[in-house]
N, C-alpha and C positions, 0 to 999 in steps of 0.2 A: 454047441454054439449058443452064445447068449441071445435071448430074444430081445428085440427092440422094436417098439411101436413108434413110428414117425408120423407126425401131423404137420403138413405144410400147406401153403396157400398164400394168397395176396393179403396185404395189410387190410384190416377192418372187416375181413370176411367172417370172423367169429371163431378163430382158432383157439383163443384163450378159454372161452366158455366151454367149447366142445372138449378140449384137452382135460380140463379140470373134471368135468363130469365123467369122462372115460377113466381118469385116474381113480376117481371114487369107486367106480364099479369094478375096476381091475386090480385093486389094491396097489395102485401105482404111485410113482413120484415123477414130477415133471422137471425136465432139463430144458431151460430156455435156449433156443437157437436164434437169438436176436443180437445183432452186433452192437446195439446201442443200449439195450437193457442191462448190459454188464456194468454200466457206469452209475456210480452213486450220485444221487441228487438230480438225476434226469428221469423223472417219474411220469409226469403228465405227458410230455412231448413224445415219449416212447411207448405210451399206452401200457406201462408196466402194471401188472395186476396188483391191486392193493391187498393188504392182509385179509380183509373181509372177502374180497373176490377170490382169493386163493382157497378159501373154504376149508382150511386145515390141511390141505394137501401140500406136502413138502415141495418147495420150488428151489431149483439149483441154477447157478450161473446168473443170478441177479445181484446187482450191487457188489461186485467183486473188485472194482478198481475205480480210482478217482478220475474224473474227467481230465484229459490232457496227459495222463500217464500212458506210457507205451504198453500196448497189449496187442499181440498179433494173433492171426488165425491159428498159428502153431500153438500158442499158449492156450487158446480156447480148446483146440483138439485134445491136448494133454489133460486138461482139467475135466472136460466133458466125458472123455472115455473113462477117467478115474471114477467119476460119479456113476456111470453105468455099471461099473464093476461093484461099487459099494451098494447100489440099490439092488442089484441082482443077488448079492451076497446076503442081503436082508430078507430075501425071499419075496421081493416086491417087483413090480413091473416098471421098467424105465420107459418113460414117454418123452421122446425128443420132439419138441414143438416150437415152431417159429417160422419166420419168413426170410431169414438170411441164408440164401441158397449155398453160398460158399462155406458157411459154418456147418450146415448139414452135411455137405459132401466131405468136408474134412474129417467129420466124425465117423461116418458110415463106410467110407472107402479108404483103401490103402493110398492115401493122398500124397502125391509128390508136390512139395512146396517149390515155389519159383526160385531157381538157383541164381538169383540176382540180388546182390547186396546193394544198399543205397549208394549211388554214385553222386556225391554231393556236387561235384563240378558240373557233371552233365545236367543234374537237376537245376542248378543255377542258370545254366545256359538256356535250358528250355523255358524257365521262368522269364528270363529276359526276352526270349523270343515271343512269349505270350504277351508281354508288355509292349513290345515294339510292333509285331505283326498282328497282334490281336489273338485272343483265345480261339476265335472261330477258325483261324488258320490252322492251329494245332489240332483242333477237333476234326477238321477236314482231313488232315494228314492221318489221324488215328482211324477215321472212317475208311480210308483207302487201304491201310495196312492191316487193320483188324476190325472189320465191320461187325463181328460178333460182340466184341467188347464195347464198341461205339454204340450199339443198340441199347445197352443197359447202363452206360455212363452218360450222365446228363451233360449237355453241351456247355453248361456253365460251371461244371465241376472241375475247376482247374487242378486241384490236387490229384484226382484220379486220372485225369487226362495225361498229366505230366508223368505220373507213375507208370501208366500203360506204355507211353512212349519210351520211358527209361528202360523198362523191361525189354522192349523190342530192340532198342539200341545196344543194350549190354549182352543180350543172349542170342540175338539173331532170329528169335521166334516171337510171335505176338503173344500178348497176355492170355488170350483165350486158348491158345495151344497148351500153355502150361496148366491152365485151370482144368482142362479136360484130361490131363494125364493121370493115370493110376498105375501103381506097381502091378506087375503080373502075378498077383497073389489071389487067394480065395477071399471071398467077402468076409468081413470081420464079424458080422452079426447075422442072425436069423431075422430078417427084416419083414415088417409089414409097413408099407408106406402109403399113407392116405393123403390125397390132395383135396382140399375143400375149396369150392368156388361158388359164386353166385352169378345170376344174370348181370351183365355189365351195368345196366342202368341202376339196378338195385345196389350193386357194390359201390358205384360212384356216389349214390345218395347217402349210403352209410359213411363213406369217407367224408363227405361234406358235413354231415351231422356230427361226426366225431371231432372234426376241427372246431366247430362251434362250441361243442361241449368242453373241449380242452381249454379254450379261451375262458369259458365260465369257471373252470376249475383252477385257473391261475397259471396258464402256460407262459404268459408274458413275464411273470415274476421269475419263473425258472430261467427263461432266456436272459433276463437281466442279471441273474446270479452267475450265469456262465460268463457273461461279459465282464462282470466285476472280478471274476477269477483270472481275467486276462486271456480267456480262450478266444482265439481268432481262427481264421481259416487254416492255419497251420496245424491245428489240433484236430484229430479225427473226430473227437466227440462233437465238435462244433459243426461237423458236416451232417449231423443227424437231421433228417427231415423233421420239422417241428420246431426248430430253433433258428437255424441259419436264415430262414425266410423272414424272421422278425428283426434281424440285426439292422437292416436298413431303416426300418421304422424306428427302432430305438436310437438310431443315430440321427433321426429327424430327416431322413432322405426320402421317405415315402409315407403315405397314409396307412392307418391300421387296416382299412378296407383293402388297399392294394396288397399289403403283406398277407392278409388272410386269404385272399383269392390266390395269391402266389403259392401259399402252402397247400391249398386244396388241389391246385393244378399239379404241383410237385408230387403230392401223394398219389394222385391218380396215375401219373406217369410211372411212379415207383411200382405201383400195383401191376401195371402192364409189364414192366421189366421182370418182376417176380414170376409172373405167369409164364413168360418166355423161358426163363431159367428152368422152372420146375417141369414144364411140359416136355423139355428135352430129355428128362429122365423117365425112361419107359417102365421103371419099377413102380412108379406112382399110380395108384388106383384113384381115379377122380370121382368125387361125389359132389353133387350140387345141392346147396341149400337154397331155400326160397319158398315161393308159394307152393311148389310141387312137392317139397320135402321139408318138413319141420326139423328143428334141432333134435327133438326126441326121436323122430324116425331115422335121422342120419346116425345118431349115436347107436341105436339098435342095429342098424345095418353094419356099422363098424364092429360092434360086438359079435355079430354073426360071422363076419370075416375072420375075426380073431379066433372064435370058437372052431370054425372049420379048419383053420390053418394049424392052430396049436392045441386043439382038443381041450379047451378050457372054457371057462365062464358058465 
């Protein structure tokens, strides 16, 4: 069975740095498990590692599709599994690293995709209902029929709320039911799954600092480019945290300070949802970064786990 090292955790926790250093020590290559880093031209807002940061380690599943183009979890599954095979065939270690839980699950498990095609008439009716009764009413409905999905879907995320209700209406089962389904087959890989976390106050401070740094690096220009391409809320790429929060500012509807604080808040909430998702997977071994454990110590601990499990390093 193919070996696969998986590194997960909330945004801004330090997964990128840890994964790159692990790949250096394990003769590895990195497969990104980030649903927004797949898009070209969305670099700063997705915290995509630069070529310098990649430190010569091959990275896969970055910059593979233009924003606004259709790209499904099933597409990601096919390509990522192919990369794992290619990396293994080269005698190197595949390292799947990222914070999009559904992407990780789709790769490592015999994942059943939701048997619900888009029902455009139903979607249009739900959209009208959101306009007439208010999105809060639809979110309340979702919270009643699928509290698990409602926990990780933001109350203002109209696209995902409508999709979750559409799945429920067309299949008779909530979205979270389908996301937890796996075929009754053996695991696809010999897995080591490491979850990285930090004390909450420290994580939130890192998130706030990252947002400030993104603005210095040109995040607003990236958001303007997306708007110039005609990407609005109907395109999945524009839903990426780090861009949608600035559309109101760019339209002159709120101040830069308001948009910046909204982004920080959205990112903190996203980190909380990520932790909820990954903590539900009992295969994940959690290690905490921070004052009690430096990055070097954490990397050495992961290397020891790898050595004990796979008799290597």
